[in-house]
Every structure is written in C-alpha cells, then in structure tokens.
Wavefront OBJ file of the C-alpha trace (Angstrom):
o trace
v 38.370 34.061 -4.905
v 36.711 30.679 -4.393
v 38.219 29.293 -7.607
v 41.752 29.724 -6.265
v 41.058 27.294 -3.421
v 41.828 23.643 -4.301
v 38.744 21.493 -4.749
v 39.297 18.886 -2.051
v 40.206 21.209 0.836
v 37.185 23.367 -0.006
v 34.917 20.321 -0.067
v 36.256 19.083 3.274
v 35.790 22.565 4.720
v 32.174 22.621 3.566
v 31.566 19.141 4.964
v 32.977 20.310 8.283
v 30.642 23.322 8.318
v 27.619 21.106 7.631
v 28.520 18.653 10.398
v 29.233 21.401 12.942
v 25.991 23.244 12.140
v 23.913 20.060 12.468
v 25.516 19.066 15.766
v 25.203 22.601 17.125
v 21.467 22.915 16.485
v 20.461 19.370 17.479
v 22.860 18.724 20.351
v 20.253 19.721 22.936
v 17.807 17.118 21.570
v 19.925 14.218 22.848
v 18.163 13.939 26.197
v 14.588 14.202 24.971
v 12.423 11.370 26.281
v 10.342 8.827 24.394
v 6.970 10.300 23.386
v 4.070 10.071 20.922
v 4.485 6.777 18.970
v 7.861 5.915 20.532
v 6.154 3.730 23.130
v 4.518 1.509 20.497
v 7.393 1.455 18.022
v 10.262 1.117 20.510
v 9.489 0.763 24.222
v 6.678 -1.809 23.917
v 7.905 -3.342 20.672
v 9.132 -6.870 21.411
v 10.528 -7.210 17.890
v 13.196 -4.517 18.299
v 14.694 -6.335 21.272
v 16.007 -9.363 19.381
v 17.586 -9.665 15.930
v 15.851 -13.036 15.559
v 12.617 -11.097 15.080
v 13.764 -9.455 11.838
v 11.750 -11.891 9.641
v 8.635 -10.895 11.611
v 9.486 -7.207 11.160
v 9.516 -7.649 7.382
v 6.256 -9.584 7.295
v 4.050 -7.400 9.526
v 2.908 -3.813 10.004
v 5.019 -1.472 12.148
v 2.920 -2.137 15.247
v 3.233 -5.920 15.103
v 5.849 -6.133 17.836
v 3.532 -4.318 20.249
v 0.464 -6.367 19.256
v -1.008 -3.307 17.517
v -2.450 -3.043 14.023
v -1.085 0.116 12.389
v -1.536 0.804 8.690
v 2.122 1.372 7.830
v 4.733 -0.998 6.421
v 8.171 0.433 7.264
v 10.282 -2.581 8.252
v 13.732 -1.080 7.718
v 12.958 1.775 10.110
v 12.096 -0.843 12.759
v 15.370 -2.641 11.969
v 17.256 0.571 12.799
v 15.535 0.617 16.209
v 16.657 -2.995 16.654
v 20.235 -1.902 15.978
v 19.835 0.985 18.418
v 18.421 -1.327 21.097
v 21.359 -3.711 20.678
v 23.748 -0.799 21.271
v 22.076 1.190 24.061
v 18.979 -0.616 25.219
v 16.305 1.976 26.016
v 18.739 4.842 26.612
v 17.171 7.677 24.602
v 20.524 9.384 23.968
v 21.562 6.676 21.521
v 18.329 6.897 19.530
v 18.566 10.681 19.292
v 22.212 10.400 18.255
v 21.201 8.053 15.434
v 18.630 10.593 14.228
v 21.197 13.392 14.271
v 23.685 11.266 12.325
v 20.992 10.495 9.759
v 20.199 14.207 9.423
v 23.887 14.949 8.851
v 24.093 12.247 6.167
v 20.981 13.607 4.445
v 22.382 17.139 4.522
v 25.705 15.964 3.081
v 23.805 14.096 0.357
v 21.965 17.319 -0.514
v 25.318 19.108 -0.781
v 26.573 16.325 -3.056
v 23.461 16.265 -5.248
v 23.257 20.039 -5.743
v 26.936 20.148 -6.659
v 26.450 17.363 -9.224
v 23.426 19.089 -10.749
v 24.663 22.697 -10.820
v 28.442 22.516 -10.304
v 28.357 25.344 -7.760
v 30.054 24.739 -4.407
v 28.626 27.775 -2.645
v 25.092 27.053 -3.875
v 25.508 23.487 -2.603
v 26.796 24.640 0.778
v 24.103 27.275 1.301
v 21.293 24.895 0.292
v 22.635 22.245 2.669
v 23.220 24.729 5.501
v 19.681 26.122 5.273
v 18.328 22.573 5.295
v 20.542 21.577 8.235
v 19.431 24.309 10.631
v 15.808 24.986 9.672
v 13.440 24.314 12.606
v 10.747 22.753 10.401
v 12.798 19.555 10.585
v 12.707 19.215 14.378
v 9.622 17.004 14.098
v 11.604 14.579 11.936
v 14.825 14.683 13.988
v 14.082 15.533 17.638
v 11.178 13.069 17.646
v 12.733 9.598 17.609
v 9.928 7.956 15.617
v 10.220 10.773 13.085
v 13.255 8.842 11.840
v 11.385 7.417 8.861
v 11.619 10.791 7.096
v 15.417 11.247 7.183
v 15.959 7.515 6.643
v 13.848 7.422 3.483
v 15.247 10.777 2.315
v 18.820 9.512 2.662
v 18.235 6.478 0.448
v 16.158 8.473 -2.044
v 18.945 11.020 -2.425
v 21.578 8.303 -2.798
v 19.414 6.604 -5.410
v 19.021 9.905 -7.276
v 22.754 10.654 -7.145
v 23.839 7.238 -8.399
v 21.104 7.223 -11.036
v 22.716 10.345 -12.506
v 26.148 8.741 -12.254
v 24.818 5.585 -13.902
v 23.366 7.561 -16.816
v 26.698 9.326 -17.308
v 28.763 6.137 -17.218
v 27.107 2.732 -17.065
v 28.339 0.226 -14.503
v 27.025 -2.722 -12.512
v 28.126 -1.198 -9.195
v 26.263 2.065 -9.849
v 23.158 0.174 -10.973
v 23.287 -1.995 -7.843
v 23.523 1.083 -5.592
v 20.546 2.684 -7.374
v 18.367 -0.386 -6.902
v 19.493 -1.147 -3.344
v 18.951 2.475 -2.310
v 15.458 2.450 -3.778
v 14.601 -0.804 -1.994
v 15.812 0.546 1.365
v 13.957 3.820 0.797
v 10.699 1.958 0.158
v 11.215 -0.221 3.223
v 11.836 2.907 5.306
v 8.770 4.936 4.328
v 6.052 4.602 1.698
v 6.483 8.155 0.355
v 9.532 6.777 -1.486
v 7.104 5.529 -4.140
v 7.426 8.955 -5.776
v 11.155 8.401 -6.415
v 10.576 7.165 -10.005
v 8.726 10.431 -10.707
v 11.647 12.414 -9.251
v 14.027 10.471 -11.495
v 11.859 11.395 -14.480
v 12.039 15.014 -13.292
v 15.808 14.875 -13.815
v 15.253 13.962 -17.473
v 12.616 16.685 -17.841
v 14.456 19.542 -16.104
v 17.911 18.806 -17.492
v 16.708 17.589 -20.918
v 18.364 14.200 -20.578
v 17.505 11.372 -22.946
v 15.203 8.791 -21.374
v 15.611 5.055 -21.964
v 12.953 2.752 -20.536
v 15.546 -0.044 -20.256
v 17.409 1.950 -17.605
v 14.151 2.515 -15.767
v 12.585 -0.932 -15.981
v 14.266 -2.437 -12.854
v 12.932 0.484 -10.789
v 9.399 -0.283 -11.954
v 9.812 -3.986 -11.122
v 10.970 -3.129 -7.592
v 7.987 -0.795 -7.193
v 5.581 -3.574 -8.167
v 7.188 -6.114 -5.801
v 7.124 -3.610 -2.933
v 3.406 -2.944 -3.429
v 2.710 -6.692 -3.212
v 4.807 -6.998 -0.029
v 3.046 -4.039 1.508
v -0.397 -5.415 0.720
v 0.534 -8.779 2.246
v 1.932 -7.184 5.421
v -1.115 -4.959 5.928
v -3.798 -7.484 4.986
v -5.076 -7.727 8.578
v -5.081 -3.973 9.232
v -8.588 -2.556 9.066
v -8.928 0.433 6.718
v -9.983 3.810 8.077
v -13.768 3.740 8.059
v -14.355 7.474 7.666
v -12.421 10.318 6.121
v -13.239 13.705 4.585
v -14.561 13.673 0.995
v -12.106 14.198 -1.853
v -13.112 17.832 -2.421
v -12.386 18.660 1.231
v -9.019 16.910 1.023
v -8.037 18.869 -2.087
v -9.035 22.161 -0.446
v -7.062 21.096 2.610
v -3.988 20.520 0.446
v -4.149 24.070 -0.917
v -4.524 25.370 2.634
v -1.492 23.275 3.584
v 0.567 24.774 0.728
v -0.016 28.264 2.136
v 0.933 27.115 5.621
v 3.958 25.155 4.415
v 5.417 28.178 2.636
v 4.682 30.381 5.645
v 6.437 27.922 7.969
v 9.417 27.615 5.640
v 9.843 31.387 5.412
v 8.953 32.234 9.009
v 8.952 29.050 11.143
v 7.081 30.280 14.208
v 4.503 28.452 16.365
v 5.609 25.021 15.181
v 3.704 22.163 16.745
v 2.785 18.516 16.364
v -0.431 17.422 14.645
v -2.628 19.445 12.306
v -6.036 17.817 12.412
v -8.726 17.972 9.776
v -11.069 20.950 9.695
v -13.719 22.177 7.288
v -12.455 24.137 4.278
v -14.275 26.259 1.717
v -13.301 27.502 -1.742
v -13.412 31.115 -0.562
v -11.204 30.644 2.491
v -8.191 33.001 2.060
v -5.510 30.374 2.742
v -7.190 27.894 0.380
v -7.464 30.453 -2.422
v -3.915 31.673 -1.850
v -2.570 28.117 -1.839
v -4.339 27.334 -5.118
v -3.074 30.538 -6.755
v 0.488 29.963 -5.537
v 0.481 26.324 -6.668
v -0.793 26.965 -10.189
v 1.379 30.074 -10.607
v 4.573 28.328 -9.513
v 3.940 25.239 -11.619
v 3.055 27.316 -14.689
v 6.105 29.550 -14.254
v 8.379 26.544 -13.760
v 7.013 24.864 -16.885
v 7.554 27.998 -18.987
v 10.991 28.596 -17.457
v 12.228 25.094 -18.360
v 13.503 26.291 -21.749
v 15.897 28.861 -20.311
v 16.655 27.547 -16.818
v 17.095 24.274 -14.965
v 17.199 25.257 -11.287
v 13.750 26.861 -11.015
v 11.834 24.087 -12.835
v 13.738 21.368 -10.990
v 13.205 22.963 -7.561
v 9.515 23.805 -8.005
v 8.582 20.419 -9.422
v 10.679 18.664 -6.757
v 8.706 20.494 -4.053
v 5.302 19.528 -5.439
v 6.208 15.981 -6.509
v 7.678 15.237 -3.085
v 4.406 16.447 -1.535
v 2.265 14.121 -3.676
v 2.244 11.199 -1.179
v 0.912 13.533 1.532
v -1.446 15.539 -0.684
v -4.399 13.547 0.705
v -5.497 12.323 -2.706
v -5.239 9.058 -0.814
v -6.776 9.908 2.598
v -4.391 10.289 5.534
v -4.880 10.977 9.244
v -4.121 14.725 8.935
v -4.245 17.371 6.243
v -0.691 18.570 6.893
v 2.314 17.817 9.077
v 5.620 19.576 9.561
v 7.695 16.430 9.086
v 6.071 15.911 5.669
v 8.217 18.839 4.485
v 11.511 17.046 5.132
v 12.065 15.945 1.524
v 10.006 18.619 -0.330
v 11.821 21.459 1.458
v 14.985 20.702 -0.530
v 13.374 22.414 -3.519
v 12.489 25.471 -1.436
v 15.995 25.801 0.028
v 17.575 25.413 -3.402
v 15.599 28.384 -4.748
v 16.300 30.401 -1.597
v 20.028 29.652 -1.832
v 20.041 30.686 -5.492
v 18.422 34.013 -4.613
v 20.847 34.634 -1.754
v 24.018 33.574 -3.579
v 26.408 36.583 -3.458
v 28.176 35.386 -6.607
v 25.233 36.640 -8.675
v 25.155 40.121 -7.076
v 27.211 43.287 -7.477
v 30.350 43.516 -5.333
v 28.933 46.352 -3.269
v 25.935 44.250 -2.339
v 27.859 41.048 -1.552
v 28.913 42.104 1.963
v 25.356 43.056 2.919
v 23.983 39.828 1.456
v 26.593 37.710 3.232
v 25.647 39.332 6.543
v 21.983 38.657 5.747
v 22.732 34.974 5.041
v 24.526 34.636 8.363
v 21.600 36.343 10.112
v 19.123 33.892 8.555
v 21.224 30.888 9.571
v 21.576 32.213 13.123
v 17.831 32.951 13.319
v 16.854 29.482 12.083
v 19.440 27.859 14.369
v 18.102 29.710 17.405
v 14.545 28.602 16.617
v 15.655 24.986 16.126
v 17.455 24.861 19.473
v 14.404 26.431 21.123
v 12.017 24.002 19.406
v 14.125 21.017 20.518
v 13.452 21.951 24.134
v 9.718 21.398 23.618
v 10.412 17.772 22.695
v 12.309 16.952 25.880
v 9.475 16.520 28.419
v 6.360 14.610 27.267
v 3.823 16.241 29.608
v 4.998 19.782 28.823
v 5.081 18.839 25.133
v 1.466 17.635 25.075
v 0.202 20.576 27.140
v 1.858 22.990 24.706
v 0.412 21.098 21.733
v -3.080 21.447 23.209
v -2.702 25.234 22.953
v -2.751 24.831 19.155
v -5.125 21.846 18.884
v -7.380 22.082 21.973
v -9.848 19.493 20.659
v -7.372 16.770 19.782
v -8.371 13.349 21.071
v -4.936 11.981 20.268
v -3.067 14.633 22.240
v -5.289 14.152 25.316
v -4.790 10.403 24.992
v -1.020 10.827 24.765
v -1.047 13.238 27.712
v -2.892 10.618 29.745
v -0.341 8.003 28.727
v 2.492 10.344 29.744
v 0.906 10.818 33.172
v 0.448 7.052 33.527
v 4.100 6.443 32.642
v 5.211 8.440 35.703
v 2.583 6.988 38.024
v 0.159 9.935 38.005
v -2.849 7.739 37.301
v -5.541 10.115 38.572
v -4.309 12.806 36.181
v -4.191 10.132 33.481
v -7.839 9.243 34.130
v -8.864 12.888 33.723
v -6.953 13.201 30.435
v -8.495 10.021 29.034
v -11.962 11.238 30.059
v -11.368 14.499 28.157
v -10.329 12.473 25.127
v -13.558 10.476 25.338
v -15.581 13.688 25.541
v -14.205 14.446 22.082
v -14.917 10.939 20.747
v -16.678 8.425 23.031
v -16.194 5.693 20.421
v -12.417 5.463 20.466
v -11.585 1.933 21.606
v -7.936 2.637 22.374
v -8.755 5.478 24.770
v -11.224 3.225 26.614
v -8.419 0.650 26.822
v -6.023 3.225 28.282
v -8.678 4.432 30.722
v -9.147 0.842 31.849
v -5.404 0.537 32.454
v -5.411 3.713 34.550
v -8.383 2.550 36.626
v -6.709 -0.814 37.174
v -3.513 0.907 38.333
v -5.366 2.796 41.093
v -7.300 -0.293 42.166
v -10.683 0.662 40.716
v -11.123 -2.753 39.122
v -14.849 -2.574 38.434
v -14.417 0.672 36.481
v -11.470 -0.898 34.662
v -13.630 -3.859 33.618
v -16.336 -1.508 32.335
v -13.750 0.405 30.271
v -12.195 -2.758 28.827
v -15.599 -4.157 27.894
v -16.525 -0.883 26.198
v -13.244 -1.012 24.271
v -14.071 -4.541 23.109
v -17.551 -3.466 22.021
v -15.849 -0.953 19.742
v -12.950 -3.191 18.669
v -13.622 -6.863 19.310
v -10.297 -8.114 17.920
v -7.876 -6.290 20.229
v -5.869 -9.007 21.992
v -4.216 -6.578 24.426
v -7.631 -5.533 25.732
v -8.667 -9.154 26.279
v -5.408 -9.787 28.147
v -5.729 -6.755 30.389
v -9.370 -7.596 31.074
v -8.231 -11.059 32.094
v -5.540 -9.583 34.349
v -8.172 -7.441 36.062
v -10.397 -10.454 36.657
v -7.429 -12.277 38.209
v -6.799 -9.285 40.493
v -10.303 -9.676 41.958
v -10.227 -13.471 41.992
v -12.637 -14.110 39.109
v -10.498 -16.776 37.429
v -13.139 -18.286 35.124
v -13.817 -14.877 33.586
v -10.057 -14.363 33.247
v -9.687 -17.713 31.469
v -12.454 -16.761 29.048
v -10.721 -13.452 28.238
v -7.332 -15.070 27.605
v -8.903 -17.766 25.442
v -10.505 -15.109 23.242
v -7.119 -13.413 22.830
v -5.587 -16.734 21.781
v -8.431 -17.397 19.345
v -7.535 -14.143 17.609
v -3.779 -14.734 17.732
v -2.715 -18.288 18.693
v 0.930 -17.148 18.782
v 0.440 -14.397 21.368
v 2.866 -15.580 24.062
v 1.638 -13.267 26.822
v -1.919 -14.588 26.540
v -0.694 -18.181 26.902
v 1.393 -17.225 29.941
v -1.474 -15.394 31.630
v -3.841 -18.251 30.828
v -1.397 -20.621 32.516
v -1.504 -18.424 35.632
v -5.309 -18.436 35.616
v -5.459 -22.221 35.241
v -2.973 -22.561 38.101
v -5.231 -20.526 40.388
v -8.110 -22.812 39.374
v -5.895 -25.840 40.196
v -6.132 -27.089 36.617
v -2.435 -27.853 36.596
v -2.202 -29.851 33.361
v -3.608 -26.962 31.362
v -1.422 -24.506 33.294
v 1.694 -26.487 32.345
v 0.543 -26.812 28.732
v 0.039 -23.076 28.216
v 3.126 -22.085 30.208
v 5.318 -24.287 28.016
v 3.593 -22.921 24.922
v 4.297 -19.347 26.053
v 8.005 -20.178 26.416
v 8.039 -21.702 22.926
v 6.563 -18.463 21.581
v 9.211 -16.269 23.218
v 7.949 -15.487 26.721
v 10.766 -15.319 29.269
v 10.701 -18.218 31.761
v 9.565 -17.423 35.317
v 11.747 -19.569 37.643
v 9.349 -19.319 40.602
v 6.309 -20.227 38.532
v 8.265 -23.069 36.922
v 9.024 -24.517 40.370
v 5.366 -24.319 41.394
v 4.291 -26.105 38.230
v 6.879 -28.854 38.688
v 5.364 -29.667 42.064
v 2.125 -30.553 40.285
v 3.632 -32.198 37.224
v 2.885 -35.887 36.868
l 1 2 3 4 5 6 7 8 9 10 11 12 13 14 15 16 17 18 19 20 21 22 23 24 25 26 27 28 29 30 31 32 33 34 35 36 37 38 39 40 41 42 43 44 45 46 47 48 49 50 51 52 53 54 55 56 57 58 59 60 61 62 63 64 65 66 67 68 69 70 71 72 73 74 75 76 77 78 79 80 81 82 83 84 85 86 87 88 89 90 91 92 93 94 95 96 97 98 99 100 101 102 103 104 105 106 107 108 109 110 111 112 113 114 115 116 117 118 119 120 121 122 123 124 125 126 127 128 129 130 131 132 133 134 135 136 137 138 139 140 141 142 143 144 145 146 147 148 149 150 151 152 153 154 155 156 157 158 159 160 161 162 163 164 165 166 167 168 169 170 171 172 173 174 175 176 177 178 179 180 181 182 183 184 185 186 187 188 189 190 191 192 193 194 195 196 197 198 199 200 201 202 203 204 205 206 207 208 209 210 211 212 213 214 215 216 217 218 219 220 221 222 223 224 225 226 227 228 229 230 231 232 233 234 235 236 237 238 239 240 241 242 243 244 245 246 247 248 249 250 251 252 253 254 255 256 257 258 259 260 261 262 263 264 265 266 267 268 269 270 271 272 273 274 275 276 277 278 279 280 281 282 283 284 285 286 287 288 289 290 291 292 293 294 295 296 297 298 299 300 301 302 303 304 305 306 307 308 309 310 311 312 313 314 315 316 317 318 319 320 321 322 323 324 325 326 327 328 329 330 331 332 333 334 335 336 337 338 339 340 341 342 343 344 345 346 347 348 349 350 351 352 353 354 355 356 357 358 359 360 361 362 363 364 365 366 367 368 369 370 371 372 373 374 375 376 377 378 379 380 381 382 383 384 385 386 387 388 389 390 391 392 393 394 395 396 397 398 399 400 401 402 403 404 405 406 407 408 409 410 411 412 413 414 415 416 417 418 419 420 421 422 423 424 425 426 427 428 429 430 431 432 433 434 435 436 437 438 439 440 441 442 443 444 445 446 447 448 449 450 451 452 453 454 455 456 457 458 459 460 461 462 463 464 465 466 467 468 469 470 471 472 473 474 475 476 477 478 479 480 481 482 483 484 485 486 487 488 489 490 491 492 493 494 495 496 497 498 499 500 501 502 503 504 505 506 507 508 509 510 511 512 513 514 515 516 517 518 519 520 521 522 523 524 525 526 527 528 529 530 531 532 533 534 535 536 537 538 539 540 541 542 543 544 545 546 547 548 549 550 551 552 553 554
C-alpha cells in the first residue's frame, strides 16, 4: 500500500507528522523559567549580550562571561544564546522555542539518515517519532542550557549524512559540509569527538571500503580542536578528587542498566545522578555488564548477516563513550547523555515494531500498540515538562531522589534568592554546607544572602571563608568589597577590589567598584582613573557618578 504513494508527498507527510508531534509534546515547555546553569550561561553572562564579545566566547571557557571558571569549551552553544538574546532579550519563551526547533531539526535528520541507510520510509518515520516524543529527552530540550546536546547532535548527524553522500559521489560541496558540520559539532559539545568513530562504524556495519585520504581532514580538525580546547581551559583548575577508575567502570555498568530501564519505561525521571559506591556483586552492575557484553558480542556476530542490529548496538555504546567516565566526570550518569545514543535504541525498537515484517493479521494489533506507545511517551513528556517550569518546585522534587545533593540545595537557595526569599535561601545554603563545608561557591552564595538581609558581618565571614577555599575568585573579592562599602569600611573595600584586579586586570566591575571606593575616600584622581578604565573595559557609564567625578577633575 505504501509503495503506491508517490515519494515526495509521503516524505512531506512524514515531515509534517514529526513536526506536529514535536510541537505537541514540547509546547508546554515554552514558559519554563531559567534554572540550574541558565543563570551562569545566560542571565549573568555578559558575553551573550553583545556580538562584539564573540572573539572572547571562542577563546574562553563557557563561564567566562560570568567571571566563572567552568571546565567546558562549548563556544558555539554560547553563540546561539547570543543570537537568542539579540532576538528576545531575557524572555525565556524565545530560548525554549530555539530548543524545540533544534529538537525538530535533529528528529528530521534522524528520519533522513535512517532512510539513507535502510531505504525504509516507515522505519525512518517510526524511529524519528519515538525519538521525538520520548520523555528521556526533556532534560536536553525543556532545560535551556541542555541545548548543547541537540545542537551537537544536529551537526553530528548532518556530518554523518553528508559523509555518506560524499563517499557515494565525491564533491567539494559535500566535503565542505562534512568538515563544517564536524567543526560546529565540536564547538557545540565535546562529546562530538566520537564522531570519527561513528563514521568508521558506517564502514564496519555496511562493509564500505575505507580510504584514509577521505578521513584525513577529519583527523586534522580533531587535532586543532584539542589544541583550542586546551588553550581555552588552561586557567580552569582540574577536579582535585574523583572516584577511582574501578568505581567509575562499575558505575558505567550500573548506568547501562538504568539507561535501558529509562528508555523502556521512563518513569521517575529527574536531574542529577550523583556518585555512589558500587560493588561487583551489585545486581544493577552485574546486569549492566552482562547486557553490555552480550549485546556487543551478538552485534559483532550478527554483522555478517545484518546491518541494522550491529549499527544500532555499536552506535549506542560508541555514543556513550564520552560519558562512560573513563575520563572522570561530575556524575556517573545523566538523562541528557542519552540524547545521541538513544538513536540506536529507537532504531532497534522501530525495527521490532515495524508492521511490514509481521503477518497481516497481526499488523492491526501492532499498529494499535505503536500508537499506544507514542501516546504513552507523549503523555509522560508533557508531564515531565511541567516539572521544569518552576525552579523552586523543580529543586524540591529533585531532592526527593537525591536528598544529599549539595548542588541541588545550592540551586534551591539561589532560586529563593532570585525571588527575594533570602531567609529561605540562607537555610538552603546552610543545608548544602552541612553536606560539604568546603564548597567555596556555596559560602559565596551564603554571603550574598546574608548581605541581602543586612547581616553584613555574617556576609563578610562567609566571603572570607569562600576565599580561604578558593583564593582566586574575583566575584567573591568584589562582593566582599561591596559589603565593606555598605558598612563604611572603604580601605578594606579598596583592598578587596585591588586583589580582584590583580587576578584579572580586565575585570570591568572591579575597576568600577574600586572607583566608587576611592571616591568615598576622597581620592578623586584614582577614582577617575579606575572609572575611565572600567568604561574602556565595557562597563556602562553612570551619568550621575560621571557628574560627581567631573566636579573633582582638575
């Protein structure tokens, strides 16, 4: 029946289904507020608010615009926030819309890729539809800063598609798209480094001849990217402690069990899965190891008689390599890490559910079952989106699953502070410090909360404790200086600002605040000097302060 329908109308119909499904399940995410890392990456990020900062974006870590040192180099993702900010400022609807559009483009790319590989329209549609509506992806789509996953996935898929096209018929345009897509994927998220391995998988699974000449430019780009990344992150301090390698490997097997469970039955989804102790005899660890070795062995054996199973299984595990914790990460698993690997899972699931391979009597039942699965996943996605809409409710729900998470308590405190509930913020930060008294950033946030309610002495104690734990944090020095100004201790404020400038001479805010402190001390020449320097570095002029300084200018 499907063969009698002309190709183009059928394709357009399928594209329409994919777009409608994606919009239907993610439409209620549009009004979700900024949360988790959104404050650092967007709200407080000075770089996203001016296209002139793009060179800085490409030369620093992702936290550079908020004066934070974060160990990730994802400049193109920050550029997309810059584009968003130019269109809608800090209106969250626009950012969520961009994420939804990206998810649609990724889903369409999956449809395109599967059709190229297996020449089966229904298989392509079902794989894409399952991917579009599955709730495991809410962490990558409903969370604005989760954008790096769909952004990198989009360019990786485009690179893969045009690599196949290039192998089939050489051309400069196809080669250029392959290389540009790979570059943009790398600049979006570091997990794109496994793309060359995925390209090799195509040769392995589909028995295509491999020519190193076709592959050499990809390797050159990989090498250049690694150098750029190292240069951008040279000032970021490495994580001082992490679980030993054996624990991380056991954690990966535990994660495999949980990943497959969440893909099959996506219930109790939540942000952050923190490290815990694992043992060889733990059921989920043993099951994950057995499943992993069994699937990989079966796929390897099956490669002689099939292409879909080997391709899908190896895709799943290869795409998980960057988050396998061979190189230590800040968690042992995360739902958004499944965004790219899940394509392999959905491809196998779609193959098993494809009515074309069943008897006619069973096709009606199977079609009804497919619709039921899509409706079930869609319902769960819409429900999960609601959890992402209100930060305080989101963090409180997350604490049900990770009750000893310092980061969640810290974020809850920040959410309270953002709406002026500083006393509640103080309590949340204190709970975070009960978990780890040596977290400098929580002490910094606690100091901010104390300052906001006028408890300046407690704020100073918190800031000083933060600096004992992290002596190079310029934001802490600045806020300590601001607190000293609030209680009239201008010399101490000057000392704090000077230390911030010693660490980063181009920190405009520190120069501006130092100018204010010098003005209060009636050291007008120095006030003028640092005020003018702050303007040169990008601080917005203060007309009233400018007038006051002119009165004392020689």
